[in-house]
C-alpha positions as CSV (number, residue, x, y, z in Angstrom):
1,M,0.2,-0.1,0.4
2,K,3.0,2.2,1.0
3,T,4.6,1.3,-2.4
4,G,2.1,2.6,-4.4
5,K,0.7,6.2,-2.7
6,I,4.8,6.5,-3.1
7,G,4.8,5.9,-7.2
8,L,1.2,8.1,-7.5
9,F,3.1,10.7,-5.8
10,T,6.3,10.6,-8.1
11,I,3.6,10.4,-11.1
12,A,1.9,13.6,-9.9
13,I,5.7,15.2,-9.5
14,G,6.9,14.5,-12.5
15,L,3.7,15.5,-13.8
16,V,3.8,19.2,-12.7
17,V,7.6,19.7,-13.9
18,A,6.7,18.6,-17.1
19,L,4.1,21.1,-17.3
20,I,6.4,24.2,-15.7
21,L,8.9,22.8,-18.8
22,L,6.5,23.2,-21.3
23,V,5.5,26.8,-20.1
24,R,8.4,27.8,-20.4
25,L,9.2,26.5,-23.6
26,V,6.2,28.1,-24.9
27,F,6.1,31.0,-22.9
28,V,10.2,31.9,-23.4
29,P,10.7,35.7,-24.1
30,S,10.5,36.7,-27.6
31,S,13.7,39.1,-26.6
32,Q,15.9,36.0,-25.8
33,Q,14.8,34.2,-29.1
34,Q,15.4,37.9,-30.9
35,V,19.2,37.8,-29.6
36,K,20.1,34.3,-30.9
37,T,18.4,35.1,-34.1
38,L,20.7,37.9,-34.2
39,A,23.6,36.6,-32.9
40,K,23.4,33.8,-35.9
41,A,23.0,36.4,-38.8
42,I,25.8,38.1,-37.7
43,K,28.0,36.0,-36.4
44,N,31.9,35.3,-38.3
45,T,32.4,32.8,-40.6
46,E,36.4,33.6,-41.1
47,I,37.7,34.4,-37.8
48,A,41.2,34.0,-37.9
49,S,43.9,33.5,-35.1
50,V,46.4,32.9,-37.5
51,V,48.6,35.8,-39.7
52,P,50.0,34.8,-43.4
53,D,52.9,35.2,-44.1
54,F,52.5,38.2,-45.9
55,G,56.1,39.8,-46.2
56,A,56.9,36.6,-49.0
57,I,54.2,38.2,-51.3
58,K,57.0,39.9,-53.8
59,V,54.2,41.2,-56.1
60,V,53.4,45.0,-53.7
61,S,49.6,45.2,-55.1
62,D,49.0,41.2,-54.6
63,K,50.5,42.0,-50.9
64,K,48.4,44.6,-50.2
65,T,45.1,42.8,-52.1
66,A,45.7,40.0,-49.7
67,F,46.4,42.1,-46.3
68,F,42.9,43.9,-47.1
69,E,41.2,40.2,-48.0
70,F,42.2,39.1,-45.0
71,L,41.1,42.0,-42.4
72,R,38.0,42.8,-43.6
73,P,35.8,40.2,-42.9
74,S,36.5,41.2,-39.1
75,I,36.2,44.8,-39.7
76,K,32.4,43.6,-41.6
77,H,31.4,41.6,-38.1
78,Q,32.2,44.6,-35.8
79,N,30.3,46.7,-38.3
80,A,27.8,44.8,-38.3
81,I,27.3,44.4,-34.3
82,I,27.8,47.9,-34.1
83,Q,25.3,48.9,-36.0
84,D,23.1,46.0,-34.6
85,E,23.7,48.0,-31.2
86,R,22.7,51.6,-32.7
87,N,19.4,50.0,-34.5
88,F,18.9,49.3,-30.8
89,L,19.6,52.3,-29.4
90,I,17.6,54.0,-31.8
91,S,14.5,51.8,-31.1
92,I,14.5,52.8,-27.7
93,K,14.9,56.4,-28.3
94,N,11.3,56.3,-30.4
95,Q,9.8,54.1,-27.5
96,V,10.9,56.5,-24.4
97,N,9.8,59.5,-27.0
98,N,6.1,57.7,-27.4
99,G,5.8,57.5,-23.5
100,K,6.9,53.5,-23.6
101,T,7.8,51.8,-20.2
102,L,11.5,49.8,-21.3
103,T,11.2,45.5,-20.7
104,E,13.5,43.9,-18.4
105,A,15.0,42.4,-21.1
106,D,15.4,46.2,-22.8
107,E,16.3,47.6,-19.6
108,F,19.8,45.2,-19.1
109,R,20.8,45.4,-23.1
110,L,20.6,48.9,-22.6
111,Q,23.2,48.9,-19.9
112,Q,25.4,46.5,-21.1
113,I,25.9,48.9,-24.1
114,S,26.5,51.5,-21.7
115,E,29.2,49.9,-19.9
116,K,30.7,48.8,-23.0
117,Y,31.4,52.2,-24.3
118,Q,31.9,53.7,-21.0
119,Y,29.1,56.1,-20.4
120,T,27.1,56.3,-17.0
121,L,23.4,56.2,-18.4
122,R,22.0,58.3,-15.5
123,S,18.3,58.7,-16.8
124,L,16.4,57.3,-19.9
125,T,16.1,60.5,-21.6
126,I,16.6,61.6,-25.3
127,T,19.6,63.2,-24.5
128,N,21.4,60.9,-22.6
129,I,20.2,58.2,-25.7
130,D,21.6,61.0,-28.0
131,I,25.3,61.1,-26.5
132,L,25.3,57.5,-26.0
133,L,24.9,57.1,-30.1
134,V,27.8,59.5,-30.8
135,R,29.8,56.9,-29.5
136,V,27.9,54.2,-30.8
137,D,28.6,54.2,-34.4
138,V,30.4,52.4,-37.5
139,I,33.7,53.0,-38.6
140,P,34.5,53.1,-42.1
141,E,36.2,50.5,-43.1
142,E,38.6,52.3,-45.3
143,M,40.0,54.0,-42.3
144,V,40.6,50.5,-40.6
145,L,42.2,48.7,-43.0
146,I,44.3,52.2,-43.9
147,Q,45.3,52.6,-40.4
148,A,46.4,48.5,-39.7
149,A,48.1,48.6,-42.9
150,N,50.4,52.1,-41.6
151,E,50.3,50.2,-38.3
152,T,51.8,46.9,-39.0
153,G,53.5,47.1,-42.6
154,W,51.4,45.8,-44.6
155,G,51.0,42.9,-41.8
156,T,54.6,42.3,-41.5
157,S,55.2,43.8,-38.5
158,R,56.5,41.9,-35.2
159,F,53.5,42.8,-33.0
160,A,51.1,41.6,-35.6
161,R,53.1,38.2,-36.6
162,E,53.3,37.4,-32.9
163,G,50.4,39.4,-31.3
164,L,47.4,39.5,-33.5
165,N,47.7,43.4,-33.1
166,F,47.0,45.2,-36.3
167,F,46.5,49.3,-34.4
168,G,49.9,49.3,-32.3
169,Q,47.1,49.3,-28.9
170,W,49.0,49.6,-25.6
171,C,48.6,47.6,-22.5
172,F,50.2,48.8,-19.0
173,R,50.6,45.7,-17.0
174,K,53.9,44.3,-17.3
175,G,53.8,40.5,-19.3
176,C,50.3,41.7,-20.7
177,G,52.1,42.2,-24.2
178,L,54.7,42.5,-26.2
179,V,57.2,44.9,-25.0
180,P,58.3,47.9,-28.0
181,Q,62.3,47.0,-28.6
182,S,61.7,50.6,-29.4
183,R,60.4,51.4,-25.8
184,T,61.7,54.6,-23.9
185,Q,63.5,53.8,-20.7
186,G,61.5,54.6,-17.7
187,L,58.4,53.7,-19.6
188,S,56.6,50.3,-19.1
189,H,53.7,49.9,-21.5
190,E,53.8,46.3,-23.8
191,V,52.2,46.7,-27.1
192,A,48.9,44.3,-26.2
193,L,48.0,40.8,-27.3
194,F,45.2,39.3,-29.0
195,K,43.8,35.8,-29.2
196,T,42.2,37.0,-32.6
197,V,41.9,39.0,-35.4
198,E,38.8,39.4,-34.5
199,D,39.7,40.4,-30.8
200,S,41.9,42.9,-32.1
201,V,39.2,45.1,-34.5
202,A,36.5,44.7,-31.7
203,S,39.3,46.3,-29.3
204,Y,40.6,48.8,-32.0
205,M,36.9,50.2,-32.3
206,R,35.6,50.1,-29.3
207,N,39.2,52.5,-28.1
208,L,37.7,54.7,-30.8
209,N,34.3,54.9,-29.7
210,S,35.0,55.5,-26.2
211,N,38.0,57.0,-25.2
212,A,38.3,60.5,-24.8
213,A,41.2,60.6,-26.8
214,Y,39.1,60.3,-30.4
215,S,36.1,62.6,-28.8
216,L,36.9,64.8,-32.1
217,L,36.1,61.5,-33.9
218,R,33.1,61.3,-32.7
219,S,31.8,64.5,-33.0
220,I,32.9,64.8,-36.7
221,R,30.9,61.3,-37.4
222,A,27.8,62.8,-35.2
223,D,27.9,65.8,-37.5
224,L,28.0,64.4,-40.8
225,R,25.0,62.3,-39.4
226,A,22.9,65.6,-38.7
227,Q,23.6,66.1,-42.3
228,N,22.5,62.9,-43.1
229,K,25.4,62.7,-44.6
230,T,27.2,59.0,-44.7
231,P,30.8,59.2,-42.6
232,R,33.5,58.6,-44.8
233,A,37.3,57.4,-44.1
234,Q,39.1,61.0,-45.2
235,D,36.3,62.6,-42.9
236,L,37.5,60.8,-39.4
237,V,40.9,60.5,-40.0
238,Y,41.4,64.0,-38.9
239,G,39.9,62.9,-35.2
240,L,42.9,60.3,-35.2
241,I,44.8,63.4,-34.0
242,N,46.2,62.0,-30.8
243,Y,46.7,58.2,-31.9
244,S,50.2,59.0,-32.4
245,E,52.6,61.3,-31.4
246,R,53.2,62.2,-35.1
247,Q,50.5,64.1,-34.7
248,E,49.2,66.1,-38.1
249,A,52.2,64.5,-39.8
250,Y,50.5,60.9,-38.8
251,I,47.1,62.4,-40.6
252,D,48.6,63.4,-43.7
253,E,50.4,60.2,-44.3
254,L,46.9,58.5,-43.8
255,L,45.2,60.2,-45.7
256,E,48.4,60.1,-48.5
257,M,47.7,56.2,-48.1
258,L,44.2,56.3,-48.6
259,R,44.3,58.7,-52.1
260,Q,47.4,55.8,-53.3
261,N,45.6,52.3,-51.7
262,Q,41.8,53.2,-53.7
263,R,41.8,50.9,-55.9
264,F,42.7,48.1,-53.5
265,L,40.0,49.2,-50.7
266,V,37.3,48.6,-52.8
267,D,35.5,45.4,-51.8
268,N,35.3,43.8,-54.7
269,N,32.1,41.0,-53.3
270,E,30.2,44.4,-53.0
271,K,31.4,45.9,-56.7
272,T,30.4,42.5,-58.2
273,T,26.8,42.4,-56.1
274,A,26.7,46.1,-57.5
275,V,26.8,45.0,-61.0
């Protein structure tokens, strides 16, 4: 008799658990599904962790083409992530404009984006969202490619080959990266190490979009957006004045590289699609 009662009780518990699981599957928040769909949509299938031997490519035009094509997938992927974050912020701005209350999922994602771009969102106002939108914006692909070419000698530098660092980014904890052979005595910085090219590009873009040193770049970009113009590499390069100690000379060099390498900067896939 006792065994029978225990059996019925166990069956009842099992039915309750099954019902709970069914409810969770049926009523799972749509925002979670959207996140999964989005992640799939912007997934980068060409993440690289090994740098080709660009120095072995003797034909200069072939080397330039190979270098740009190697970096392009990671740049496109990171810009796709940033554009999605920007679209989300614009949708939040519209909700606030219309007096709608945000969901917990929206509030959580908004907080994540604010932290990523080092902005403290003290209150949910149109003004504060607009300030955040100045930071959350794409970086012109041509500018990223040219700066990477400049910083790494077309992918041949020690920092690119050994540390997957394509933008000369520093770190300041002993052992965090590679020690520059030409480091001035008394300085302690190292050149950061990255696990993948994707990580290097992501860190570089986040730096330009959040570091106070590049507020001019973000201001130029925001002004162009306000005029309904698409920010171009030759426009935003001037915002890199603090990227190098060479300042104006560095800007002039990047502009000259943009001019000289225009034919290599064309995305062949996009060109083919357009035709």
